[in-house]
N, CA and C atoms as an extended XYZ file, in Angstrom:
579
Properties=species:S:1:pos:R:3:atomname:S:1:resname:S:1:resid:I:1 pbc="F F F"
N         3.793        5.643       13.600 N   UNK     1
C         3.443        5.842       11.472 CA  UNK     1
C         4.315        7.203       10.701 C   UNK     1
N         3.738        8.182       11.583 N   UNK     2
C         4.921        8.845       11.230 CA  UNK     2
C         5.594        9.270       10.921 C   UNK     2
N         6.629        8.702       11.471 N   UNK     3
C         7.839        8.541       12.077 CA  UNK     3
C         8.231        7.609       10.696 C   UNK     3
N         7.660        6.593       10.798 N   UNK     4
C         7.619        5.295        9.598 CA  UNK     4
C         7.797        6.187        8.630 C   UNK     4
N         6.836        7.245        7.856 N   UNK     5
C         6.300        7.758        6.714 CA  UNK     5
C         7.633        8.630        6.751 C   UNK     5
N         7.814        9.671        7.342 N   UNK     6
C         8.805       10.551        7.620 CA  UNK     6
C        10.098        9.796        7.622 C   UNK     6
N         9.831        8.098        7.313 N   UNK     7
C        11.315        7.338        6.759 CA  UNK     7
C        11.568        7.267        5.591 C   UNK     7
N        10.710        6.473        4.989 N   UNK     8
C        10.261        6.747        4.054 CA  UNK     8
C        10.512        7.722        2.684 C   UNK     8
N         9.642        8.490        3.518 N   UNK     9
C         9.934       10.392        2.567 CA  UNK     9
C        11.669       10.493        2.486 C   UNK     9
N        11.992       10.401        3.725 N   UNK    10
C        13.686       10.647        3.466 CA  UNK    10
C        14.166        9.707        2.323 C   UNK    10
N        13.920        8.415        1.715 N   UNK    11
C        13.933        7.017        1.052 CA  UNK    11
C        14.526        5.787        1.774 C   UNK    11
N        14.192        5.837        2.843 N   UNK    12
C        14.081        4.680        3.368 CA  UNK    12
C        13.356        3.815        3.207 C   UNK    12
N        13.707        2.049        2.228 N   UNK    13
C        12.704        1.235        1.059 CA  UNK    13
C        12.981        0.544        1.805 C   UNK    13
N        13.484        0.111        3.248 N   UNK    14
C        13.670       -1.811        3.376 CA  UNK    14
C        12.724       -1.171        5.507 C   UNK    14
N        11.970       -2.689        5.645 N   UNK    15
C        11.258       -2.522        6.613 CA  UNK    15
C        11.563       -3.493        7.249 C   UNK    15
N        11.816       -3.870        8.631 N   UNK    16
C        11.761       -5.302        9.278 CA  UNK    16
C        10.701       -4.381       10.198 C   UNK    16
N        10.583       -6.523        9.990 N   UNK    17
C         9.741       -6.606       11.580 CA  UNK    17
C         9.821       -7.789       12.341 C   UNK    17
N         9.318       -7.558       13.636 N   UNK    18
C         9.572       -9.180       14.390 CA  UNK    18
C         8.496       -9.163       14.675 C   UNK    18
N         7.332       -8.769       14.086 N   UNK    19
C         5.909       -9.576       14.385 CA  UNK    19
C         5.367       -9.666       13.623 C   UNK    19
N         4.291      -10.308       13.114 N   UNK    20
C         3.412      -10.516       11.654 CA  UNK    20
C         2.297       -9.684       11.561 C   UNK    20
N         1.761       -9.384       12.811 N   UNK    21
C         1.031       -8.839       13.315 CA  UNK    21
C         1.046       -6.848       12.698 C   UNK    21
N         1.901       -6.778       13.514 N   UNK    22
C         3.113       -5.471       13.515 CA  UNK    22
C         3.084       -5.491       11.346 C   UNK    22
N         4.112       -6.687       11.154 N   UNK    23
C         3.660       -5.972        9.691 CA  UNK    23
C         2.108       -6.019        8.584 C   UNK    23
N         1.557       -6.898        8.799 N   UNK    24
C         0.353       -6.954        8.363 CA  UNK    24
C        -0.202       -4.932        8.825 C   UNK    24
N         0.017       -4.752        9.820 N   UNK    25
C        -0.721       -3.664        9.436 CA  UNK    25
C        -0.017       -2.067        8.880 C   UNK    25
N         0.871       -2.609        8.511 N   UNK    26
C         2.123       -1.630        8.074 CA  UNK    26
C         2.083       -2.107        7.133 C   UNK    26
N         1.618       -2.624        6.441 N   UNK    27
C         0.815       -2.992        5.080 CA  UNK    27
C         0.132       -2.266        4.823 C   UNK    27
N        -1.315       -2.879        5.504 N   UNK    28
C        -2.301       -1.906        4.844 CA  UNK    28
C        -2.332       -0.794        5.125 C   UNK    28
N        -1.697        0.359        6.088 N   UNK    29
C        -1.244        1.348        6.066 CA  UNK    29
C        -0.284        1.988        4.876 C   UNK    29
N         0.187        1.602        4.863 N   UNK    30
C         0.993        2.232        3.570 CA  UNK    30
C         1.707        1.895        2.131 C   UNK    30
N         0.912        0.092        2.110 N   UNK    31
C         1.157       -0.608        1.136 CA  UNK    31
C         2.418       -0.924        0.194 C   UNK    31
N         2.216       -1.234       -0.568 N   UNK    32
C         4.161       -1.983       -0.802 CA  UNK    32
C         5.010       -1.163       -2.083 C   UNK    32
N         4.863        0.156       -1.093 N   UNK    33
C         5.934        1.001       -1.245 CA  UNK    33
C         7.356        1.175       -0.972 C   UNK    33
N         6.786       -0.275       -0.212 N   UNK    34
C         8.710       -0.057        0.315 CA  UNK    34
C         9.172       -1.423        0.300 C   UNK    34
N         9.730       -2.523        0.255 N   UNK    35
C        10.590       -3.364        1.185 CA  UNK    35
C         9.639       -4.170        2.348 C   UNK    35
N         9.204       -5.170        2.211 N   UNK    36
C         9.227       -5.146        3.784 CA  UNK    36
C        10.618       -6.731        4.354 C   UNK    36
N        10.196       -6.627        5.366 N   UNK    37
C        11.219       -7.983        5.793 CA  UNK    37
C        10.920       -8.882        6.984 C   UNK    37
N        10.923       -9.553        6.802 N   UNK    38
C        10.148      -10.723        7.979 CA  UNK    38
C        10.900      -10.943        8.844 C   UNK    38
N        11.929      -10.191       10.220 N   UNK    39
C        13.293      -10.887       10.283 CA  UNK    39
C        12.770      -11.463       11.594 C   UNK    39
N        11.516      -11.570       12.822 N   UNK    40
C        11.614      -11.687       13.604 CA  UNK    40
C        11.341      -13.810       13.744 C   UNK    40
N        11.498      -14.432       14.990 N   UNK    41
C        11.072      -15.753       14.620 CA  UNK    41
C         9.527      -16.339       13.700 C   UNK    41
N         9.252      -16.570       12.041 N   UNK    42
C         8.421      -17.088       12.297 CA  UNK    42
C         6.937      -17.893       12.100 C   UNK    42
N         6.113      -18.350       12.848 N   UNK    43
C         5.643      -19.589       12.694 CA  UNK    43
C         4.543      -19.868       11.705 C   UNK    43
N         4.426      -21.174       11.249 N   UNK    44
C         4.497      -22.140       10.439 CA  UNK    44
C         3.044      -21.639        9.969 C   UNK    44
N         1.791      -20.844       11.085 N   UNK    45
C         0.792      -21.106       10.953 CA  UNK    45
C         0.270      -19.961       11.360 C   UNK    45
N         1.480      -18.708       10.341 N   UNK    46
C         1.601      -17.408       10.149 CA  UNK    46
C         1.283      -17.403        8.649 C   UNK    46
N         2.922      -18.098        8.065 N   UNK    47
C         2.909      -18.061        7.580 CA  UNK    47
C         2.206      -16.913        5.979 C   UNK    47
N         0.688      -17.768        5.249 N   UNK    48
C         0.022      -16.926        5.081 CA  UNK    48
C        -0.261      -15.950        4.756 C   UNK    48
N         0.297      -15.156        5.801 N   UNK    49
C        -0.374      -13.834        6.451 CA  UNK    49
C         0.178      -12.888        5.708 C   UNK    49
N         1.610      -13.228        5.591 N   UNK    50
C         2.995      -12.768        4.524 CA  UNK    50
C         3.556      -12.793        3.366 C   UNK    50
N         3.075      -14.358        2.173 N   UNK    51
C         3.857      -14.949        1.559 CA  UNK    51
C         3.869      -14.496        0.844 C   UNK    51
N         3.167      -12.652        0.417 N   UNK    52
C         2.557      -12.475       -0.197 CA  UNK    52
C         3.034      -11.423       -0.265 C   UNK    52
N         3.560      -10.539        0.743 N   UNK    53
C         4.033       -9.165        1.213 CA  UNK    53
C         5.005       -8.610        1.364 C   UNK    53
N         5.958       -9.827        1.787 N   UNK    54
C         7.936       -9.667        2.019 CA  UNK    54
C         8.389      -10.162        0.696 C   UNK    54
N        10.079       -9.382        0.947 N   UNK    55
C        11.114       -9.414       -0.179 CA  UNK    55
C        11.453      -10.879        0.745 C   UNK    55
N        11.827      -10.658        1.930 N   UNK    56
C        13.047      -11.679        2.529 CA  UNK    56
C        12.438      -11.794        3.870 C   UNK    56
N        12.091      -13.405        4.127 N   UNK    57
C        12.084      -13.738        5.027 CA  UNK    57
C        13.561      -13.818        5.697 C   UNK    57
N        14.276      -13.645        6.901 N   UNK    58
C        15.567      -14.006        7.688 CA  UNK    58
C        15.348      -14.568        8.385 C   UNK    58
N        13.940      -15.598        8.504 N   UNK    59
C        14.346      -16.168        9.855 CA  UNK    59
C        14.128      -17.633        9.933 C   UNK    59
N        14.490      -18.198        8.568 N   UNK    60
C        14.659      -19.678        8.459 CA  UNK    60
C        15.557      -20.364        8.959 C   UNK    60
N        14.757      -21.334       10.114 N   UNK    61
C        15.240      -22.122       10.847 CA  UNK    61
C        15.083      -23.267       10.719 C   UNK    61
N        14.285      -23.694        9.799 N   UNK    62
C        13.386      -25.730       10.393 CA  UNK    62
C        12.960      -26.198        9.518 C   UNK    62
N        12.736      -26.948        9.190 N   UNK    63
C        11.806      -27.503        8.149 CA  UNK    63
C        10.489      -27.201        7.942 C   UNK    63
N         9.341      -27.193        9.139 N   UNK    64
C         8.625      -27.868        9.012 CA  UNK    64
C         7.745      -25.863        8.699 C   UNK    64
N         8.893      -25.053        9.181 N   UNK    65
C         8.960      -23.253        8.024 CA  UNK    65
C         8.944      -23.782        7.123 C   UNK    65
N        10.052      -24.294        6.566 N   UNK    66
C        10.678      -24.169        4.942 CA  UNK    66
C         9.789      -24.862        4.060 C   UNK    66
N         8.790      -26.599        4.416 N   UNK    67
C         7.682      -27.002        3.513 CA  UNK    67
C         6.956      -25.905        3.817 C   UNK    67
N         5.824      -25.126        4.818 N   UNK    68
C         4.903      -24.377        5.119 CA  UNK    68
C         5.041      -22.861        3.679 C   UNK    68
N         6.057      -22.878        3.914 N   UNK    69
C         6.507      -22.156        3.084 CA  UNK    69
C         7.408      -21.580        1.342 C   UNK    69
N         6.877      -22.905        1.122 N   UNK    70
C         7.144      -23.443       -0.510 CA  UNK    70
C         5.677      -24.221       -0.217 C   UNK    70
N         5.255      -24.693        0.550 N   UNK    71
C         3.641      -24.843       -0.115 CA  UNK    71
C         2.959      -23.496       -0.094 C   UNK    71
N         2.795      -22.582        0.176 N   UNK    72
C         1.994      -21.285        0.314 CA  UNK    72
C         2.829      -20.715       -0.913 C   UNK    72
N         4.151      -20.428       -1.209 N   UNK    73
C         4.883      -19.881       -1.678 CA  UNK    73
C         3.830      -20.668       -3.740 C   UNK    73
N         4.335      -21.987       -3.705 N   UNK    74
C         3.642      -22.214       -4.533 CA  UNK    74
C         1.611      -22.161       -4.331 C   UNK    74
N         1.371      -22.008       -3.639 N   UNK    75
C         0.123      -21.638       -4.147 CA  UNK    75
C        -0.609      -20.554       -4.329 C   UNK    75
N         0.386      -19.397       -4.314 N   UNK    76
C         0.035      -17.948       -4.657 CA  UNK    76
C         0.965      -17.461       -5.817 C   UNK    76
N         2.043      -18.785       -6.110 N   UNK    77
C         2.876      -18.937       -8.434 CA  UNK    77
C         4.159      -18.108       -7.609 C   UNK    77
N         4.319      -18.244       -6.418 N   UNK    78
C         5.219      -17.079       -5.424 CA  UNK    78
C         6.983      -18.023       -5.734 C   UNK    78
N         7.911      -16.684       -5.766 N   UNK    79
C         9.285      -17.721       -5.565 CA  UNK    79
C         9.714      -16.794       -3.460 C   UNK    79
N        10.564      -17.209       -3.370 N   UNK    80
C        10.263      -16.637       -1.466 CA  UNK    80
C        11.874      -16.417       -1.310 C   UNK    80
N        12.372      -15.645       -1.129 N   UNK    81
C        13.631      -14.951       -0.690 CA  UNK    81
C        14.321      -15.130        0.578 C   UNK    81
N        14.692      -16.021        1.356 N   UNK    82
C        14.877      -16.655        2.298 CA  UNK    82
C        16.906      -16.488        2.952 C   UNK    82
N        16.410      -15.783        3.854 N   UNK    83
C        18.146      -16.716        4.786 CA  UNK    83
C        18.125      -17.455        6.172 C   UNK    83
N        18.680      -17.861        5.893 N   UNK    84
C        18.854      -19.041        7.544 CA  UNK    84
C        19.344      -18.257        8.677 C   UNK    84
N        18.739      -18.355        9.693 N   UNK    85
C        18.890      -17.866       10.927 CA  UNK    85
C        19.788      -19.089       11.691 C   UNK    85
N        21.850      -18.262       12.150 N   UNK    86
C        21.614      -18.674       12.835 CA  UNK    86
C        22.619      -18.798       14.146 C   UNK    86
N        22.270      -19.100       15.068 N   UNK    87
C        22.456      -19.149       16.958 CA  UNK    87
C        23.922      -19.024       16.908 C   UNK    87
N        25.033      -18.124       16.468 N   UNK    88
C        26.434      -18.535       16.687 CA  UNK    88
C        27.058      -18.945       17.828 C   UNK    88
N        25.800      -18.156       18.706 N   UNK    89
C        26.704      -18.067       19.785 CA  UNK    89
C        26.215      -18.988       21.032 C   UNK    89
N        25.189      -19.699       20.194 N   UNK    90
C        24.179      -21.246       20.911 CA  UNK    90
C        22.703      -20.472       22.080 C   UNK    90
N        23.161      -19.803       22.287 N   UNK    91
C        22.089      -18.610       23.300 CA  UNK    91
C        20.774      -19.516       23.311 C   UNK    91
N        20.181      -20.099       24.380 N   UNK    92
C        18.901      -20.373       24.576 CA  UNK    92
C        18.370      -20.248       24.150 C   UNK    92
N        18.193      -18.873       24.332 N   UNK    93
C        17.099      -17.422       24.356 CA  UNK    93
C        16.180      -17.370       23.086 C   UNK    93
N        17.440      -17.952       22.018 N   UNK    94
C        17.405      -17.492       20.298 CA  UNK    94
C        16.985      -18.539       18.879 C   UNK    94
N        16.521      -17.594       18.507 N   UNK    95
C        16.022      -19.821       18.141 CA  UNK    95
C        17.335      -18.904       16.542 C   UNK    95
N        17.385      -20.201       15.706 N   UNK    96
C        18.516      -20.558       14.674 CA  UNK    96
C        18.810      -22.446       14.086 C   UNK    96
N        19.732      -21.879       13.352 N   UNK    97
C        20.299      -24.005       13.790 CA  UNK    97
C        21.902      -22.776       14.187 C   UNK    97
N        22.264      -23.542       15.074 N   UNK    98
C        23.849      -24.146       15.591 CA  UNK    98
C        24.961      -23.929       14.228 C   UNK    98
N        25.988      -23.438       14.341 N   UNK    99
C        26.757      -23.554       13.090 CA  UNK    99
C        26.582      -24.915       12.311 C   UNK    99
N        26.812      -26.111       12.645 N   UNK   100
C        26.959      -27.478       11.949 CA  UNK   100
C        25.836      -28.351       11.160 C   UNK   100
N        24.663      -26.780       12.406 N   UNK   101
C        23.585      -28.461       11.340 CA  UNK   101
C        23.919      -27.150        9.668 C   UNK   101
N        24.249      -25.904        9.550 N   UNK   102
C        23.457      -24.732        8.118 CA  UNK   102
C        23.851      -26.229        6.983 C   UNK   102
N        25.261      -26.562        7.354 N   UNK   103
C        25.107      -26.823        5.801 CA  UNK   103
C        24.161      -27.563        5.411 C   UNK   103
N        24.226      -28.504        6.900 N   UNK   104
C        23.302      -29.925        6.013 CA  UNK   104
C        21.754      -29.962        6.200 C   UNK   104
N        21.468      -28.963        6.885 N   UNK   105
C        19.403      -27.932        6.508 CA  UNK   105
C        19.591      -27.634        4.922 C   UNK   105
N        20.572      -26.677        4.618 N   UNK   106
C        20.425      -25.948        3.609 CA  UNK   106
C        20.819      -27.038        2.164 C   UNK   106
N        20.569      -28.458        2.248 N   UNK   107
C        20.827      -29.454        1.404 CA  UNK   107
C        19.697      -29.693        1.699 C   UNK   107
N        19.538      -30.218        2.369 N   UNK   108
C        17.791      -30.484        2.477 CA  UNK   108
C        16.917      -28.934        2.537 C   UNK   108
N        16.729      -27.702        2.012 N   UNK   109
C        16.068      -27.288        1.475 CA  UNK   109
C        16.156      -26.523        0.501 C   UNK   109
N        17.452      -27.469       -0.152 N   UNK   110
C        17.748      -27.925       -1.976 CA  UNK   110
C        16.441      -28.009       -2.367 C   UNK   110
N        15.507      -29.046       -1.558 N   UNK   111
C        14.699      -29.647       -2.230 CA  UNK   111
C        13.365      -29.034       -2.444 C   UNK   111
N        13.074      -28.094       -2.366 N   UNK   112
C        11.952      -26.586       -2.117 CA  UNK   112
C        12.454      -25.798       -3.264 C   UNK   112
N        12.141      -26.199       -4.469 N   UNK   113
C        12.565      -25.060       -5.276 CA  UNK   113
C        10.985      -23.567       -5.536 C   UNK   113
N        10.559      -23.645       -4.416 N   UNK   114
C        10.031      -22.381       -4.042 CA  UNK   114
C        10.827      -20.688       -3.256 C   UNK   114
N        11.750      -21.982       -2.938 N   UNK   115
C        12.313      -21.136       -1.434 CA  UNK   115
C        14.110      -21.313       -2.619 C   UNK   115
N        14.098      -19.480       -2.041 N   UNK   116
C        15.871      -19.582       -2.750 CA  UNK   116
C        16.321      -18.388       -1.783 C   UNK   116
N        17.754      -19.118       -1.585 N   UNK   117
C        18.687      -19.005        0.041 CA  UNK   117
C        19.838      -17.567       -0.600 C   UNK   117
N        19.437      -16.471        0.196 N   UNK   118
C        20.480      -15.903       -0.248 CA  UNK   118
C        21.092      -15.072        0.963 C   UNK   118
N        21.144      -16.007        1.848 N   UNK   119
C        22.318      -15.647        2.276 CA  UNK   119
C        21.854      -16.107        4.269 C   UNK   119
N        22.983      -15.624        5.510 N   UNK   120
C        22.472      -15.999        6.745 CA  UNK   120
C        21.937      -14.532        7.198 C   UNK   120
N        21.849      -14.526        8.361 N   UNK   121
C        21.192      -14.094        9.308 CA  UNK   121
C        21.927      -14.765       10.735 C   UNK   121
N        21.952      -13.227       11.698 N   UNK   122
C        22.444      -13.573       12.777 CA  UNK   122
C        21.751      -12.875       14.135 C   UNK   122
N        22.417      -12.948       15.595 N   UNK   123
C        21.459      -11.852       16.199 CA  UNK   123
C        23.027      -12.106       17.217 C   UNK   123
N        23.667      -11.695       17.096 N   UNK   124
C        25.063      -11.428       18.163 CA  UNK   124
C        23.740      -11.264       19.553 C   UNK   124
N        24.787      -12.026       21.492 N   UNK   125
C        24.019      -11.493       22.005 CA  UNK   125
C        24.286      -10.664       23.146 C   UNK   125
N        24.014       -9.223       23.746 N   UNK   126
C        23.502       -8.305       24.344 CA  UNK   126
C        24.573       -7.239       25.181 C   UNK   126
N        25.872       -6.778       24.421 N   UNK   127
C        27.045       -6.595       24.854 CA  UNK   127
C        26.546       -5.191       24.907 C   UNK   127
N        27.488       -4.824       26.835 N   UNK   128
C        27.723       -2.850       26.547 CA  UNK   128
C        29.014       -2.676       25.571 C   UNK   128
N        29.816       -3.606       25.510 N   UNK   129
C        30.733       -3.810       24.427 CA  UNK   129
C        30.709       -4.410       23.693 C   UNK   129
N        30.827       -3.638       22.321 N   UNK   130
C        30.056       -4.980       20.918 CA  UNK   130
C        31.330       -5.324       20.784 C   UNK   130
N        32.601       -5.323       20.871 N   UNK   131
C        33.919       -5.527       20.601 CA  UNK   131
C        33.998       -7.322       20.715 C   UNK   131
N        32.820       -7.108       21.879 N   UNK   132
C        33.593       -8.758       23.029 CA  UNK   132
C        32.656       -9.657       22.175 C   UNK   132
N        31.530       -8.740       21.358 N   UNK   133
C        31.039      -10.542       20.264 CA  UNK   133
C        31.657       -9.754       18.752 C   UNK   133
N        32.423       -9.515       18.221 N   UNK   134
C        32.948       -9.384       17.101 CA  UNK   134
C        32.436      -10.662       16.447 C   UNK   134
N        33.016      -11.397       17.352 N   UNK   135
C        33.893      -12.825       16.950 CA  UNK   135
C        32.011      -13.413       16.307 C   UNK   135
N        31.088      -13.016       16.326 N   UNK   136
C        29.669      -13.500       15.820 CA  UNK   136
C        29.896      -13.507       14.836 C   UNK   136
N        30.634      -12.643       14.421 N   UNK   137
C        29.948      -11.277       13.036 CA  UNK   137
C        30.946      -12.059       12.304 C   UNK   137
N        32.142      -12.329       12.906 N   UNK   138
C        33.719      -12.898       11.639 CA  UNK   138
C        32.642      -14.210       11.357 C   UNK   138
N        32.300      -15.319       12.413 N   UNK   139
C        32.219      -16.417       12.603 CA  UNK   139
C        31.019      -16.953       10.936 C   UNK   139
N        30.352      -15.964       11.467 N   UNK   140
C        28.971      -15.753       10.687 CA  UNK   140
C        29.170      -15.419        9.250 C   UNK   140
N        30.479      -14.676        8.642 N   UNK   141
C        30.836      -14.503        7.352 CA  UNK   141
C        31.676      -15.743        6.742 C   UNK   141
N        32.897      -16.366        8.182 N   UNK   142
C        33.313      -17.481        7.693 CA  UNK   142
C        32.172      -18.497        7.361 C   UNK   142
N        31.490      -18.679        7.920 N   UNK   143
C        29.968      -19.535        7.403 CA  UNK   143
C        29.663      -18.621        6.126 C   UNK   143
N        29.643      -18.252        5.472 N   UNK   144
C        29.021      -17.861        4.906 CA  UNK   144
C        29.700      -18.041        3.230 C   UNK   144
N        31.207      -17.614        3.650 N   UNK   145
C        32.258      -17.905        2.582 CA  UNK   145
C        32.242      -19.594        2.328 C   UNK   145
N        32.117      -19.846        3.527 N   UNK   146
C        31.868      -21.621        3.009 CA  UNK   146
C        31.204      -22.240        1.854 C   UNK   146
N        29.964      -21.204        2.145 N   UNK   147
C        28.691      -22.365        1.380 CA  UNK   147
C        28.858      -21.899        0.189 C   UNK   147
N        29.399      -20.873        0.482 N   UNK   148
C        29.661      -20.149       -1.488 CA  UNK   148
C        30.492      -20.902       -1.966 C   UNK   148
N        31.497      -20.688       -1.949 N   UNK   149
C        32.784      -22.181       -2.502 CA  UNK   149
C        32.601      -22.886       -2.287 C   UNK   149
N        30.631      -24.124       -1.647 N   UNK   150
C        29.971      -25.156       -2.306 CA  UNK   150
C        29.627      -24.568       -3.611 C   UNK   150
N        29.060      -23.625       -3.769 N   UNK   151
C        28.552      -23.714       -5.061 CA  UNK   151
C        27.475      -24.316       -5.797 C   UNK   151
N        26.828      -24.493       -5.007 N   UNK   152
C        25.630      -25.093       -4.732 CA  UNK   152
C        24.252      -24.210       -5.353 C   UNK   152
N        23.669      -25.342       -6.590 N   UNK   153
C        23.051      -24.360       -7.645 CA  UNK   153
C        21.100      -23.394       -6.694 C   UNK   153
N        21.474      -22.417       -7.112 N   UNK   154
C        20.419      -21.536       -6.899 CA  UNK   154
C        20.428      -20.754       -5.575 C   UNK   154
N        21.503      -20.697       -5.162 N   UNK   155
C        22.149      -20.328       -3.358 CA  UNK   155
C        23.116      -19.413       -3.973 C   UNK   155
N        22.774      -18.273       -3.258 N   UNK   156
C        23.298      -17.246       -3.014 CA  UNK   156
C        23.921      -16.873       -1.878 C   UNK   156
N        25.159      -16.229       -1.698 N   UNK   157
C        25.261      -15.760       -0.465 CA  UNK   157
C        25.492      -14.548       -0.496 C   UNK   157
N        24.847      -13.543       -1.089 N   UNK   158
C        24.797      -12.521       -1.121 CA  UNK   158
C        24.743      -10.723       -0.207 C   UNK   158
N        24.081      -12.247        0.890 N   UNK   159
C        23.281      -10.884        1.913 CA  UNK   159
C        23.839      -11.604        3.720 C   UNK   159
N        24.649      -10.660        3.706 N   UNK   160
C        24.825      -11.132        6.086 CA  UNK   160
C        24.005      -10.811        6.673 C   UNK   160
N        23.104      -10.407        6.858 N   UNK   161
C        21.980       -9.856        7.863 CA  UNK   161
C        22.379       -9.573        9.477 C   UNK   161
N        22.773       -8.698        9.637 N   UNK   162
C        24.355       -8.775       11.406 CA  UNK   162
C        24.098       -7.287       11.784 C   UNK   162
N        23.950       -6.980       13.502 N   UNK   163
C        24.346       -5.987       13.615 CA  UNK   163
C        23.099       -5.769       13.363 C   UNK   163
N        22.563       -4.771       14.988 N   UNK   164
C        21.877       -4.223       15.454 CA  UNK   164
C        22.034       -3.020       16.172 C   UNK   164
N        20.810       -1.949       16.478 N   UNK   165
C        21.676       -1.134       16.775 CA  UNK   165
C        23.506       -0.371       17.514 C   UNK   165
N        22.481       -1.077       18.549 N   UNK   166
C        23.567       -1.626       19.708 CA  UNK   166
C        25.814       -1.912       19.228 C   UNK   166
N        25.163       -2.917       17.833 N   UNK   167
C        26.687       -3.489       18.231 CA  UNK   167
C        26.651       -3.690       16.218 C   UNK   167
N        25.441       -2.665       15.239 N   UNK   168
C        26.024       -2.870       13.552 CA  UNK   168
C        27.108       -2.318       13.569 C   UNK   168
N        28.500       -1.455       13.772 N   UNK   169
C        29.199       -0.776       12.831 CA  UNK   169
C        30.321       -1.740       13.282 C   UNK   169
N        30.345       -2.733       14.532 N   UNK   170
C        31.449       -3.718       14.480 CA  UNK   170
C        30.628       -4.699       13.702 C   UNK   170
N        29.140       -5.169       13.221 N   UNK   171
C        29.197       -5.584       11.761 CA  UNK   171
C        29.190       -5.653       10.984 C   UNK   171
N        29.030       -4.218       10.020 N   UNK   172
C        29.492       -3.645        8.955 CA  UNK   172
C        31.719       -4.069        8.938 C   UNK   172
N        31.874       -3.880       10.067 N   UNK   173
C        33.822       -3.789        9.985 CA  UNK   173
C        33.678       -5.891        9.732 C   UNK   173
N        32.707       -6.988       10.412 N   UNK   174
C        33.418       -7.682        9.830 CA  UNK   174
C        32.351       -8.723        8.171 C   UNK   174
N        31.241       -7.623        7.699 N   UNK   175
C        30.706       -7.421        6.051 CA  UNK   175
C        30.157       -7.728        5.943 C   UNK   175
N        29.074       -7.088        7.509 N   UNK   176
C        27.899       -7.078        7.435 CA  UNK   176
C        27.006       -6.588        6.055 C   UNK   176
N        26.008       -7.042        5.567 N   UNK   177
C        25.357       -6.355        4.265 CA  UNK   177
C        23.699       -5.905        4.111 C   UNK   177
N        23.514       -6.203        4.920 N   UNK   178
C        21.912       -5.348        6.024 CA  UNK   178
C        22.177       -5.414        7.208 C   UNK   178
N        22.005       -4.172        7.833 N   UNK   179
C        21.570       -4.370        9.410 CA  UNK   179
C        20.635       -3.966        9.867 C   UNK   179
N        19.818       -4.021       11.002 N   UNK   180
C        18.611       -3.799       11.852 CA  UNK   180
C        18.767       -3.227       12.569 C   UNK   180
N        18.005       -2.033       12.945 N   UNK   181
C        18.495       -0.498       13.063 CA  UNK   181
C        17.288        0.184       13.691 C   UNK   181
N        16.257       -0.535       13.474 N   UNK   182
C        14.371        0.229       14.085 CA  UNK   182
C        14.716        0.362       15.430 C   UNK   182
N        15.557        0.565       16.472 N   UNK   183
C        15.301        0.619       18.202 CA  UNK   183
C        16.697        2.227       17.886 C   UNK   183
N        17.395        2.818       17.201 N   UNK   184
C        18.083        3.318       16.585 CA  UNK   184
C        17.177        4.817       15.633 C   UNK   184
N        16.749        3.724       14.942 N   UNK   185
C        15.384        4.854       13.898 CA  UNK   185
C        14.743        5.577       14.639 C   UNK   185
N        13.430        4.807       15.131 N   UNK   186
C        12.869        5.146       16.053 CA  UNK   186
C        12.337        5.242       17.151 C   UNK   186
N        13.403        4.262       17.798 N   UNK   187
C        13.213        4.002       19.851 CA  UNK   187
C        12.625        2.729       20.193 C   UNK   187
N        12.880        2.556       21.435 N   UNK   188
C        12.380        1.281       21.319 CA  UNK   188
C        10.588        1.180       21.180 C   UNK   188
N        10.783       -0.405       20.800 N   UNK   189
C         8.922       -0.869       20.246 CA  UNK   189
C         8.827       -0.757       22.096 C   UNK   189
N         7.207       -0.368       22.238 N   UNK   190
C         6.409       -0.831       22.747 CA  UNK   190
C         5.207       -1.636       22.089 C   UNK   190
N         5.525       -2.936       22.231 N   UNK   191
C         4.037       -3.311       22.434 CA  UNK   191
C         2.785       -3.990       23.257 C   UNK   191
N         2.707       -2.804       24.238 N   UNK   192
C         1.792       -3.096       25.152 CA  UNK   192
C         1.345       -2.377       24.962 C   UNK   192
N         1.023       -1.181       23.976 N   UNK   193
C         0.167       -0.234       23.133 CA  UNK   193
C        -1.474       -0.968       23.028 C   UNK   193
């Protein structure tokens, strides 16, 4: 927590978490001085714990989660901002919609008036040479532009959350507006502590 407080003092005001328990723990200590982002896979049964704490959910990828987000947002008189998670490389080990599923899914999400789609998120395959995954970021940007051109009411494509510590430079070159570099700033996580 000392390193996170130091980062906040240096001007970092957005913190992303992969796990609900970690987000809640930080919120209990730090409070609402910063913006919290849920960047990891979110189970529907855990939405209730974070619905009033997060400014953006990066991992919306299924209707059951959308239904729960909408229900909990209405119960709390909130609007929840979310990104659609896209598994561009179709890795079996990763969550997210396939590229051809995104627009039909988005059109279903439009029925939920408590959810506002702000853009897209992807996680590229890990590789020693980030140049090998440039295509992943490029394809997500193209998809974002395609969605933007459809001008869905209430849908924005202002956020492209892509790129992590090992590949963020390539992601930025391909249009990332938000990167996830916690490992670079704070070191590798040890969840077994």
